N, C-alpha and C positions, 0 to 999 in steps of 0.2 A: 780656446777656453771652453770648458764643458758647460752646456746650458743646464742648470740645475732644475729640478722639478718645481721648485718654488718660483721660477721665472715664468711659469705657465699660468695663464688665467683660465682656470678649470671650470668656472661657473657655466653650467649647462653644456659642457663639452662631454664627448664620449671618450673616456680614457681607456685605451686598449693597453692592457698591462700584461707583459710576459713575465710569469713567475716560474720558479723551479719548484713544482709540487711533486717531483719524482721521489716519493716517500715510500718506505716499505709497508706493504699491506699484509696482514696476517689474520686469518680467520675472518675476513671481511671487515677488519678494522685497521685504522692507521696505527702502525706499531711504533713509529718514532715521528713526532710532530715538529721537530726542530725547524725544518725548512718552512713549514706552515707558519709557525710563530714568528719566524724571522721576516716573513713577507708582510705581516699585518700593518706595520707603520705606513708603508706606501699606500696600501689600499685604503686605510682609514683616513689618511690625509686627503686623498682624492675625493672621498665621499664627503668629508667635512667641508671641502672647498666647493661643493656644489656640482660635482661631476656624476655622471652615471659611469659604472665601471664594468668593463668586459675583460674577463680573465682568461688567459690561454696558457697551457702548459703541456708537457708530455708526461708520460708515466711508463717506465719500462722500455722494452724494445720490441714492439709488435711488428716491426719490419713492414710497415705500410699496409697492414691488414687489421681488420676489426677483431679485437680479442677482449671479450667482456671482463676477463680477469684483470685487465689493465684499464678499465673505465675509470674516469675521474669522478664518478658519482660518489664513491666512498670518501674521497678527499673533500668533495663539496660539502658533505655532511659535517666534516670537521670544521670547515670554514664557516659554515652557518653557526656552529656552536661558539666559535671564537668571536665572530662579528655580531652575534646575537640578532641576526636578521635572516630573512628568507633569501634564497638565491635562485634565479631562473637557470635552467640547465638545458643545453641543446646537445642532442646526440650526434651531431655532425658539426664540425667547427666552421665549415665554409658553405653549408647548404643555404639555399634561398630562405628557408624557414629560420635558420639561425641568424642570418642578416636581418630579417624582418623583426625578430625578437629584439635585436640590438637597437634598431631604429625606433622601436616603440618605447624604449626605456625612458624613465623619468629620472631626474637628478636624485641621487641617493640609492638607486637600484643597482643590482649586481647581476651580471650574466656570466655564467661559467661555460666555456666551450669544451666539447669533448676532446680527448687525447689527440694532440696534433699529429702524432706519429701513426695514427690510423691511416694517414695519407702519405704516400711515398714522396709527394711534393715537399713535405716539411724538411726531411734530411737532404733532399736534392737541391734545396733552395730554388725551387721551381718558380719562375716569374709569374705564371698564371695563379698558382696557389698563393703566392705572396700578395698579389693584387686582391684576391678574394678575402684574405685575412685583413688586409688594410681597410676594407669596406666597413669593418666594425668600429673603427676609431677616427676621431678628428685629431687626436694626438696619440703618440705612442710612448710608453714608459717601459723600459727594460729593467727588470729587477731580478733576472734569472742569472746570477753570477755563475752558477754551476754549468752553464752552457756557453759561456763567452768564447771558449776555444773552438766552438763549432760554427761553421758558416751555414746556418739554416734559414728557412724562410721566415720563421717567427722572430728571429733576433737580428738578422741582416737584411733579408729581402724586403720586409715591410718598411724599412727606413727609406727605401727608394720611392715609396708611395705616400708617406705621411711626413709632411714638412717638419712639424714639431715632434722630434724624437729625442728623448732625454733619458738619462739613467734615473732609477729610483733611489731611495735612501739606502737600501741594502747594497746596491751596486756601488754607490759612491763610497760607502764605508769599507767594503771589501777592497776597492781600488786604493783607498787611502792607506790601508795597512800593508797590502802586498806590493805596492808600487811607490807611493810617495814617502811612506815612513821609512823605507829602506834606502832612500837616497842619502840620508844622514842619520843613521841609527845611533842610539846611545850605546856606548861600548863599555865592556866587551860584548861583541855580538857572537852568539853561539847558535849554530844550526844543528838540530838533532834529526837524523834521518833513519827511518826503519822500514818495516814492511817487507814483503817478499819480492817485489818487482824491482830489481836493480836497474833495469833499462829506463824506467821512468825517473829514477833518482840520479842517474849519472850526470845529466845536464846541471842539476843543482850542485852536485859535488864540484863539478868543473867551475861553476860560477863562484861558489862561496869559499873554495879553497884559496881564491884570490882576494875575496872581499871580507870574509868573516875572520874572527879571531880563533874560533874553534869550530871544527866540524866533527860531530859525533855520529858514528854509524853503528846501528844495531839491527835487530830483526833478521829475517831470513835472507835478506840481500847480502849480509856480511859474508855468508858462506861462499858466494861467488867470488868475492874479493880474496878470501883466504885461499880458495882453490887455485886462483890465478897466481898466488904467491908460492904454491907448492906445499901448502900446509894441509895436513890431514883433517878432513871434515866428516869422516865416517859415511853414514847414509843420509846426511843432511842434504837438502835440496839445493841445487845451484843451476845456473844458466850457462851451459857449455858454449853458447853462441857469443857470450860476452867476455870471454877470457882475455882477448887482446885489449878490449876497452878497459877492462878492470886493471890490467897491468899498467896501462898508461895512467889511470887514476892514481894508483899507488905510488907512481913516480912523481906526481905533481907537487907534493909537499916539499920536495927538495928545492924547488924553484920559488915557492911562495911561503909567506910568513904564517899562514894559518896552521894550527895543529890539527892533524887528522887522527882521531882517536877511534880505534877498533876495540871490541871487547877482549879482555884478557882471560875470561873464563865463561863457561856456558853451563846451563842446566840441560841435561840430556834425558832421553827416554829410549826404550827399545821399541815402543809402539805408541804412536800418537793417540790412537783410540783408547789406550789404557788410562790416559789422563794422569799418569804417574811419573813424577820426576825420579829417575833411577839413580842419578849421580850428578855431581858437579865436576866438570873437566876443565883443565887449563887449556889455553890455545895449543893446538897441535896434539892433544892427548885424547881426542874423541875416538872411541873405539870403532872398529870396522862396522859393527852392527848397531851403533848408536846414532841417534838423530838429535841434533841441536834444536831446542824448542824455545829457549829464552836466554838472555844474558845471565851471567852468574853474579854472586854477591860482591866479588871484588870489583867487577865492572860497574855494578850499581853504585858502589861507593865512589869510584873515580868519576863517573859521569855526573853524579849528583854534586860532587865537589866543584867541578868545572861550571855546572849550571848555576850553583849558588853564588859564584863570583861574577856572573854575567848581568848585564843591564837589559839586553834584548835577546829574546829566545824565539826562534822559529822551529816548530816541531811538526814533522810530517812522517808518520808511520810508527807503529808500535815496536817495542823491543822484542816481542815474542808472540806466541799464539795466545793473545790475551783473552780471546773468546772462551778459552778453557781456563777456569779460575786457577787451577794449579800451575798453569803455564804463564801466568800474568804478573808475577812478582816484579820482574824487571820494568815492565810498562808502568806498573803502579808506582814504583819508587821514582822513576823519572818524572811521571806526571806530578807527583807530590812535590818534587824539587822545583819544577817549573811553577807550580802554584805558589810556592814560597817566594819566588822572584817577583811575581805579580803582587803578592801581599805586601812586600816591602817597597813597592813603587816602581818596579821594573816593568818591562813590556813583554807579554807572552802572546805569540801569534800561533794559533793552532790551525794547520792546513787542511781541515776537513777530512772526509772519508773515515778511515779506521781510527785516526787520531781523535777526531771529534767523538766517535762512538766510544772510545776508551775513556775519554774525559767524562762523558755522560754516565757511563757505567760506574765510574768511580765517584760520581756525584761531585765533581770538581769544576763543573762548567761555569759556576759563578765566580770562581777564583781566577779565571783566565781573562786576559785583556780582550782578546778577540778569538772567536772560533768561526772558521769559515764554513760556508754552506757548499763550497765547491772543491772537491778533491783534485780532480784532473785539471780544472781551471786554475786553481791556486798553484799547482806544480808548474804549469806552463808560464804563468805570469812571473813566478819566482825565478824561472829559468831565463827570463828576459825576452820572451817571445812577444811578437805583436799579435794580439788576438783579434779575430775577425769582428766579433760583436762590439768590442771596445772601439775598434777603428770606425765601425759604422756609426757609433755615437760621438765620434770625434774626440774620444778620450785618450787616444794614442796617435 
């Protein structure tokens, strides 16, 4: 049984909280604060319960070296604005000075530690580094869902040194949607998969072709599946190393009841940088010099119809290159259809990453039941894997 955060007596405790503040920074400012806002309930709860709060996170991939462009100071400024209070900041997460700052904290005060990944010990789950981090807290709260598929010092190692280690509100909520809610989902259950990386989605297709009612596949990954079937895809990108796996995937619906739906038509271009849709082609009719960049109108209609009849929707990956407005019609139509399911009382679960970005771009985030903060983590949890940080919290 998971020990919930509310089971802790936090009065005068030092709550060491692992957050996922890995947010995009542009021109010295936070460009997307979704993860910051998602982390606030746990931090605010600890403060109101009388704890001092020590926050740790990573930002980017500095590979164990100090890189000022990946400092958490900018993120700390956003946290200050949301929490409407000052925050102490340490330029090294495990230095003696940083630990001294933590030990001097009063209830209600916040201490933000510098980027964990400035130390190699973080990603190596180094025991000494874990012990140093653990000195900051008398209890540990992990609310960084986006990192639960990694075995790192800040989400696995510290649990060996702090007895009271529990998930935060965000972590519990993510787990409830991606694990508990799928044990007995309301049906029909439809899984919508897109994006370019077919290798990360193959485990999901394998699982849900057995468990879902419909599996819809779009985005760049579909061209690998079509190529494996011997269908012409022109100059569309595909993964030649996944041909055999793709063939096996396409044979699965014969043995299982779920419908596997691939696009029947595509919007194409001669040059992606032109941002111009040059034609709409049916399956197998993409020209030798054409590139598929979005699903076509007929596919939009079919996919939307299936989604409209569903009670539970899981969506991970856009239908096209949605970052370019002229290549985003398929993603927009699918997102709107999913939002309608939520509006009438169904459940829509958005698997983070590009899907979350697309929903935000379309201003539909309030229409969805749940939008995940973790792309890779949600993929692996959906695929049924046992994730290290969740095991460390005894959630799996």
